[in-house]
C-alpha positions in Angstrom: -6.1 -21.3 -3.5 -4.2 -24.4 -1.7 -0.7 -23.4 0.3 0.5 -25.9 -1.6 -0.6 -23.8 -5.2 0.1 -20.3 -3.4 3.9 -21.2 -3.1 4.1 -21.7 -6.9 5.9 -18.8 -8.7 3.2 -17.1 -10.5 3.2 -16.9 -14.8 5.1 -13.7 -16.3 3.3 -13.6 -19.6 5.5 -11.2 -21.2 8.5 -14.0 -21.6 8.6 -17.2 -22.2 9.2 -19.2 -19.1 9.5 -16.3 -17.1 7.7 -15.8 -13.8 7.1 -13.5 -11.0 7.2 -14.6 -7.0 4.3 -17.0 -5.7 1.4 -15.5 -3.6 2.9 -16.7 -0.6 6.0 -14.9 -0.9 4.6 -12.0 -1.9 2.4 -12.1 1.4 5.4 -12.5 3.6 7.7 -10.0 2.2 5.6 -7.4 0.8 3.5 -4.8 2.3 0.5 -2.2 1.0 2.3 0.4 2.9 5.9 0.8 3.7 7.4 1.5 7.0 8.3 5.2 6.2 9.2 7.3 9.3 10.8 9.9 11.2 11.6 11.5 7.7 11.9 15.7 8.5 15.4 17.0 8.4 15.3 20.9 9.7 18.8 20.8 8.2 19.0 20.4 4.4 21.8 19.7 1.9 23.8 22.7 0.5 22.3 24.1 -2.8 22.3 21.8 -5.8 23.8 18.5 -4.0 22.8 15.7 -6.0 23.0 11.5 -5.4 23.8 9.4 -8.3 21.3 6.4 -8.7 22.7 3.8 -10.5 19.6 1.6 -11.4 19.0 -1.7 -12.9 17.5 -1.8 -16.8 17.4 -5.6 -17.4 14.3 -7.5 -16.0 14.5 -11.3 -16.4 17.7 -13.1 -14.6 18.0 -16.8 -15.9 17.6 -19.1 -12.8 19.5 -22.7 -12.6 16.9 -24.7 -14.3 16.4 -22.4 -17.3 13.7 -20.2 -16.3 13.7 -16.5 -15.9 13.0 -14.6 -12.9 11.1 -11.3 -13.6 12.9 -8.9 -11.5 14.5 -5.4 -11.5 15.1 -2.8 -9.0 12.8 -3.6 -5.5 10.5 -0.1 -5.1 10.8 0.0 -1.2 14.8 -0.5 -1.5 14.8 2.3 -4.1 12.0 4.8 -3.1 12.8 4.8 0.8 15.9 5.7 0.8 15.6 8.4 -1.8 12.8 10.1 -0.4 14.9 10.7 3.0 17.6 12.0 0.9 15.1 14.1 -0.8 13.6 15.4 2.3 17.0 16.3 3.4 17.5 18.6 0.3 19.2 16.2 -2.6 18.4 16.1 -5.9 19.0 13.0 -8.0 20.5 11.9 -11.1 19.0 8.5 -12.2 21.3 6.6 -14.8 21.4 3.0 -15.9 24.4 1.4 -17.9 22.6 1.0 -21.3 20.3 4.5 -20.9 17.1 2.3 -21.1 14.4 2.9 -18.6 14.8 1.4 -14.9 13.0 -1.7 -14.5 11.1 -2.3 -11.1 9.8 -5.6 -9.2 6.4 -3.5 -9.3 4.6 -6.9 -7.7 6.9 -5.0 -4.6 5.3 -1.4 -4.6 4.0 -0.3 -1.6 0.2 1.1 -3.5 -1.5 2.3 -0.4 1.3 4.4 0.8 0.2 8.3 0.7 3.6 9.3 0.8 5.9 6.8 -1.3 3.4 6.8 -4.3 3.6 10.5 -5.0 7.0 10.2 -5.0 7.8 7.3 -7.2 5.5 9.6 -9.4 7.6 12.4 -8.8 10.7 10.7 -10.5 8.9 8.5 -12.9 10.6 10.6 -15.7 13.9 9.9 -14.7 12.8 6.3 -14.1 11.4 6.2 -17.4 14.3 8.2 -19.3 17.3 7.8 -17.0 20.8 9.5 -18.0 23.4 6.7 -19.4 25.8 5.6 -17.3 29.0 5.9 -19.4 28.1 9.5 -20.3 27.8 10.6 -16.1 31.1 9.4 -15.5 33.0 10.6 -18.5 31.9 14.2 -16.5 33.0 13.2 -12.8 35.6 15.5 -11.4 36.4 17.0 -8.1 34.0 19.3 -8.5 30.9 17.3 -9.1 27.6 18.1 -7.6 27.0 14.5 -6.2 27.6 14.0 -2.4 27.1 9.9 -3.3 26.1 7.2 -5.4 23.3 5.0 -4.3 22.7 1.5 -5.8 19.2 0.0 -4.9 18.5 -3.5 -4.7 16.2 -6.0 -6.1 18.0 -9.0 -8.1 18.2 -6.8 -11.0 21.3 -5.6 -9.6 22.7 -8.8 -10.3 22.3 -8.4 -14.0 25.2 -5.9 -15.7 26.1 -3.9 -13.3 28.9 -6.3 -12.0 30.5 -6.7 -15.1 30.1 -2.9 -16.0 33.4 -1.0 -16.0 31.3 2.1 -16.2 29.8 1.2 -12.5 33.6 0.4 -11.6 34.4 4.2 -12.6 31.5 5.7 -10.7 32.5 3.6 -7.3 36.5 4.3 -8.1 35.3 8.3 -8.3 32.8 8.2 -4.9 35.8 6.7 -3.2 38.7 8.7 -4.4 36.9 11.8 -3.9 35.6 11.4 -0.6 32.3 10.8 -1.4 29.3 8.5 -0.2 28.6 4.7 -1.5 24.8 3.8 -0.7 23.4 0.4 -1.1 20.8 -2.1 -0.2 19.8 -5.8 -0.3 21.6 -7.2 -3.8 22.4 -3.8 -4.7 26.4 -4.3 -3.1 26.4 -7.1 -6.1 27.3 -4.0 -8.5 30.7 -3.7 -5.9 32.1 -6.9 -8.3 32.3 -4.3 -10.9 35.7 -3.4 -9.0 37.6 -7.0 -9.9 38.7 -5.9 -13.1 41.3 -3.4 -11.5 42.0 -1.0 -8.5 39.3 -2.2 -5.7 39.1 0.6 -3.1 36.5 -1.2 -1.6 38.9 -3.9 -0.2 38.9 -4.0 3.3 35.5 -2.5 3.8 32.5 -4.1 5.8 29.1 -3.9 4.4 25.8 -5.8 5.1 23.6 -7.3 2.3 21.1 -9.7 1.4 22.8 -12.7 2.8 23.8 -15.8 0.3 21.7 -18.7 2.6 18.5 -16.7 2.3 18.7 -16.7 -1.6 19.5 -20.7 -1.5 16.3 -20.5 0.6 13.8 -18.5 -0.9 13.1 -21.0 -4.3 11.5 -23.1 -1.9 8.4 -20.6 -1.1 8.2 -19.9 -4.8 9.9 -16.2 -4.4 12.1 -17.4 -7.1 11.2 -20.3 -10.0 14.8 -21.8 -9.7 18.1 -21.2 -8.1 21.0 -18.4 -8.7 23.6 -19.8 -10.7 26.2 -17.9 -8.6 26.0 -15.8 -5.5 27.3 -12.3 -4.8 28.2 -12.5 -1.0 31.0 -15.3 -1.6 32.3 -13.1 -4.6 32.5 -9.6 -2.5 34.2 -11.8 0.4 36.4 -13.3 -2.5 37.7 -10.0 -3.3 38.2 -8.6 0.1 35.2 -7.2 1.4 33.5 -8.3 5.2 29.6 -9.0 5.3 28.7 -8.7 8.8 25.2 -10.3 8.7 24.2 -13.8 7.9 20.4 -13.4 8.5 17.8 -10.9 7.4 16.9 -8.3 10.4 16.6 -5.0 8.7 20.4 -4.0 9.9 22.0 -1.3 8.4 26.0 -0.7 8.6 28.4 2.2 8.4 32.0 1.6 7.5 33.5 5.0 6.8 31.6 6.7 4.0 29.8 3.2 2.9 26.4 2.7 4.0 24.7 -0.5 3.4 21.7 -2.1 4.2 20.4 -5.8 4.1 16.9 -6.2 3.1 13.9 -4.2 1.9 13.1 -4.3 5.9 16.4 -2.0 6.4 15.4 0.8 3.5 13.6 3.3 5.9 16.7 2.9 8.8 19.1 3.0 5.4 17.6 6.1 4.5 17.5 7.6 7.6 21.4 7.1 8.2 22.2 8.4 4.8 20.3 11.1 5.4 21.9 11.9 8.4 25.4 11.2 7.2 25.5 13.0 4.4 24.0 16.2 5.8 27.3 16.1 8.2 29.3 16.3 5.5 27.6 18.5 2.5 24.7 20.2 4.7 
């Protein structure tokens, strides 16, 4: 395989004109074993405390050239923060907007990871049969058992979540109930759901996947075309500050909003989230 061919997006035969990332981009951005580390927590969460995970339920993201990017939630960005929180004693409820199964960028799974792969298996039933988010938010109240809301990354977070009133209701509940909001990479695109009303995240600072990087990744075949819109500039327009303009594995804490810039930040975000949530719910 020549270098030029390896940079071509790979065909996803399940849908017309759909593509996976190129072999070259996968060699740059994925690994068979994650960088999971320092995930032991002597302190434990209070019994019954959970995290509400709002996952992606759509696979295909339209590009500007008419192609489709085969996406979903990034497994490292989803599973590493969850693993740390699990080790700290928190449980999980997994929900999607539609109630249909979670979609994963399975091409980014660290298949040889002896901790993450079994952990994924432990929660696979929930990922395959999640709760419907509207039914979860209908029951949210001051005494709800959720310590926070976690919105994983992957370009799947750009589909449906930014327009969902149920996502907005979950975020407003978390912010208004002194709970945590945790997100990574493209997950903060879901914060755009708050544009249609009260926006408790106005004035907050986060780190996320930068628009500049999204504009560059088509050059190496990560996506089969360019995005039709960029979530970073829209978050800024609704009163948020993005503290990073590159990808260094950075995490950021602004009060109870905890964010990371990319899959390279997943382990650090998990550590930060476990530490912060245990301080309040341990």
